[in-house]
N, C-alpha and C positions, 0 to 999 in steps of 0.2 A: 469642646471645640468641634467645629464642623469641617468637613472637607467636601469638595465638589467634583463630580464627574459629569461629562457630557453624556447625553442619551446615546450618541453613537458609540462611545467607549463602553457604556454599560451593555449595549446590544452585542458588541463583539465579545465581551466577557461572557454574556449569556449564551452565545453560540458555542464558545469553548466549554462552558459548563454543561450544556446539553450533551456534548460529545463525550466528556470525560467523567462527569459525576453521575454515577449510575443510579443512586438512590438505594434505600434499604441496606446500607452498608453494615457490616458487622460492627464497625466502629462508627457510630452516628456522626461524629465530627467530619467524616469524609463526605457527608451529604451537604456540606457547607462550603462557602467560598470565603477565603481569608482576604480581607482588604487591609493593607498596611499603608504607611506613608508613601512609599515609592513603588510598590508592586502589589500584584494580586496573585494569590496562590490557590490552585484547585486541583482536584484529581482524586486519586485513591492510593492504596498502599503500594501499588506497582507502577503507576503512571502518574506523574505530577508535573503540572505546568506552572512556571513562574512567568508572569506577565509584567514587565517593567514599564511603568506608566511614562507617558511623555512628560517633558519638563514642566509644561504649563499645568498639568493635572497632578503633580506631586504636591504633597502636603507635609509639613513638619509639625510635630507635636500632636498629631492625630492618634488616638488610642486604637490599635488594631483590634478588629472584631471579625468573627467568622459568621456569615449570614447564610440562612437556608437557601440552597442553590435554586430549588424550584420556585421559591417566592421571588428571588431576584429575576429569574427568567420571565415570570409573569409580569412583573413591574416593567421590565425592559420592553416587553411586547406591547404593553398597553399605553405607555406614555407617548406624547406627540413628538414629531420631529423637532429638532432644535431645542429640546428641553434641557435644563440643567438640573441635575439630581444632587440634593444635599444629604450627606450622611452625618448624623449626629451621634451622641453617646447613647449607650444602652439599646442599640438596634433601631434607633429612630431614623426614618428616611422621609424626606419631603421634596415635593416638586410642584410648584404653583399651589393650587388648592388641594392637592393630594397629600395625604399624610399616612404614614405606616409606622408600626412598631413591631419588630420581629424578634423572636427569641434567638439570642446569639450566644456564641461562646467567646470567652476572652481569647484574644489573638494568641496569647502565649501558650494556649492549650493545643493549638493546631500543630500536627506533626510534620513540620517542614523538613524536606530532605536536606541532609547535611553531609556532604562529601567534598574533599578537596577537588577543586576544578583542575582539569588537565591542562598541561602547558602546550600541547600540540594538537591541532585540529586539522581535519581535511575539509575542503569545501566542495560542495556539489551544486549543480544548477537545478533549480526547482523544476524547470520544464522537462529535464531529463527523467526525473523520478515520476513526474506526472504522466509521462508517456507510457511507462511500463507498469506502474502500480496496479491498475485494474487487472492486467493479465496475471500478475503475481497473486493478487487477492483471490482470483477465481480458483487457483490451484491449492489454496490453503485448506487444510482439514477443518472441520467444525466440531468442536467438543470431542475430539478424539482422546481416548485414554492415554495415547502416546502424546503427551502435551507438546513435545517439540514439533509435531506436525501442525500445530495450531498457530504457528508463526511463520515469519519470513526470515530466512537465513541471510545475514549480511557478513561478508568476508572480503578482506583485501587480499588479493592473490598476485604473486609475482608472475609475469608473463615475459620471459626473456631476461636478459641481464640488466637492462636499464629501465624496465617499465613494469608497472603494476596497475591493476584495475580493481574497482569495487564491483564485486560479484554479488548479485541478489538472486535467490532461488527459493522456490516453494514447491511442495508436492503433498498430495493427500494419499499417495499410493496408487492412484488410478490415472493421474495426469501430473505433469510437471512443467515448470517454466524456469529458465535461467537467463539472466541478462547481465551484461557487463557495462559499467559506466566509467567514463573518465572522471577523474577528480583532480583538484588542485592540492598538492601535498603541503604539509606544514613547512614553514620557512627553514626549520632546522634540518629537514631531510632533502631540501632542494639543492641542486648544484650551485656552488658559489665559486667565483674566480679565485678567492683566497682560501677556499675550503680544502677538503681532502684531495689527495692526488688522484690522477685518472685511474690508478690501479685499485683504488678503494671502492667497493660496491656501495651505492647509495642505500641508506637505510629505508626500510619499508614500514610505514605506520602500522600499528597493530589494530585490527578490528576483526572480531569473530564472535558473533552473537546471534541468537534467535529472538526476534522481537515480535511482540503481540500486534496483530493486524489492527485492532481497534485504536491503539495508540498512534500508529503510523497514519491511519486514516484521519484521525483528528488533527495531526500535524499538517497533513496535506491540505485540509480545509482551512486551517489558520493561515498557511502560506498563501493560499489562493485569495482568501478574503482580504488580506493585507498587502497583496501584490508584492510579495517578497521573492526576488528573483534568484537568490542564492542563500544557502544556509550551511552551517558547519556541523561536523560530527566528530565525536571523540569517544573512545572506550573508557569506561570507569569501572571501578571494582564490582559494582552490582549490575552493570549493564551498559547502556549507551546514553550519551547526552547529545541532544540536538539543540542548536542555537541559531537564531537569526531574527532580525527586525524587532529587537526588544523582547523576544520570546526565548524561553529556555525550557525544554521538555526532558524530563528524566524518565527513561524507560528501563524497567527491570527485565533482564533476559529470562526467557523461559528455560526451565530445567531440561537437561538431556543433551545427548550428542546427535547433531543433525546427520541423517543418512547421506552418504556420498552418492551423488548423481553421476559421478564420472563414468562408472561402468555402463550405465544405460545410454548416456550421451555419446559414448564412444561408438555405439552401434550406428550412429548417423551416417558414417562413411560407407556402411554396408547397404544402406537403403538406396539402391540404384533405380528402382522403379518409381517413376514420378508421375503424379496426376496433377495436371495444370488446368485451372478453370477460373471463370469469373467469380469474384467474391459476391457480387450482387446476385448472380444466378444461383450460387450455392446457398446463400442465405434464404432466398425465396423457396428453394426446393426443400430445405430443412424445415422451414416454417410450415409448408404444406404437409410435410411428413408427420408433423406433430398431430395432425388430425387422425392418423391411422395407428399411432403407437398404442400398445397395450400397457399393462402394469409393468412389464419388463423394460419399457422405455428404450427399445432397441430400434435402430435404423440401420439399413444395409446398403452399402455402396457396391455397385457391380457395373462392369463395363458392358455396354450395349453396342450393336452395330452402328456404323456411320458416325464414329467418333462421338458417341453419346454416353453419358453416365446415368445410370438408374439410381435414384434415391428413393428407397421404399421402406415402409413401415407396415407391420401387420399385427393387429391385436386379435382377440378372440372374435369380436363382432364387427371389426372395422379394419380398413386398410387404406393406404394412400401411396401413390407413386408419382414421381415427376422425373422426366428425362431432360437433361441439360447438356449443352455442348461441352466437351472436355477433351484434352489431349492426354493420352496414356502411353507411356514409353516402356511399359513392362512387356516381357516376352511371354508372359502367361496372363490369362484373364484375371481381372480383379474381382474379388468378392470378400469384403470385410464388413463386420458389424461393429457398431459402437453404441454406447449410451448417447442418446440424441442430444441431451443437454451438454454433455462434455464436448461433443463435436461442435455444437453451436457456440460454445464458449471459445473454442479454438478459432473459429471464423471471426468472432467479434474481436479477439485479441489481435489477429492478423490485420484486420481492418484498422484498428486503433494505432497499432505500432508502425504501420506503413503509411499512414495518412500524410500526404504531402510529399512522399518520397518517389511517387510514380507520376510522371507527366502524361496521364491518360484519364479519360472520362470513365473507363471501365477497367479498374485495376484488377489484376489476377493474383491468385495465390497458388502455391504448390504444396502438395502432401507427398511425403517420401515413404515408400513401402519396400519390403523385401518379400515378394509373393512366393519365393521359393521356400520360405520357412514353412515347415509343417505345423509349427505351433507359434504363430505370430505373437510378438511381445510388445511391440511399440511402433507407433507411427509418428513422424516428425513433420513440423512446419518451421522453416527458418524465417526469421524476421530480422530487421535491422538491429544489430547489437544483441541478438539472443536467439533462443530456440524454444519451441513449444513441443511437448510430448503428450500423446494421448494413447492409452492402452486399448486395443481392440477387445471385443468380447469373443471368447472362444466358442465356436459353434459345434 
């Protein structure tokens, strides 16, 4: 028996496959995409996507088979717009005059995730996560032996007696980001006129997990490509489940206990020395400074006369400096050095997270210091709904 998928659906599946199926898996079957009657399943041992097909593309009586992911991606890329793709038995695929026969696994062999689905989900707006995800991703460690630093920490925190927020944070030990998002609570935890008395505290949903960046990134791409405005999240035994628009993503939590950022973020109130400047000017100055950086990748910010800021870098054989207008409120002169890429990432994050919030053609940003510290530990930038931290280089 054959079943049919449109080329548009196959291309969307191929996009998900390219993001989640890495290839050369220890278990070769994870290099395949499972196509069943009503859903498509793909991913790996820690991240698995279920794609529930639209009603018109579902098929009954079709024998499930797992197809090589890279081959499906090449087919999806090569076939013309408007094509209808027929899937037959034993790996046979045809479209118009094109014919393929691929080595497949029996669908029953594919290790589909099986866990009881949770009864309570929270809902989050896609645009809220889209705004902050790039900033969080920049702060995640890459291949750190402390595996918990290679992910983003998701946690629901109570703030006050009647409110809780979804807090997302990331750090690699040299910089950090924390953001808070509002969410729609599950029905069983929301206030109800016929529910508990006013003296009873509302229950707070449970969510505390460190999630791999690659899985979240793939989820964001899927939400964007399908224009899904809202999605749901729930904690499960092995990690977290995301759901929305006919998609369900299983993410296994990373091992370890996430380090508390509360102590370092509490220092924000002590940072009374503020540097205010144009985002565009600062980006340009840092870009010019890259010409002068040496192997140490250091850029130095220092106050100059006439309300100017010096942005300078000096290598063994080259140097670069630019002076830009800035307002400095510190009682002492400023002289701090940073890894230039970390500082450029902070500026990019400020620009992205404040986009549209300032009614001006030349938006500004502020960095907060405490120049009285003999051994500076952190510099802060506040943004809507969050805070960014970058550690200076000790000279």
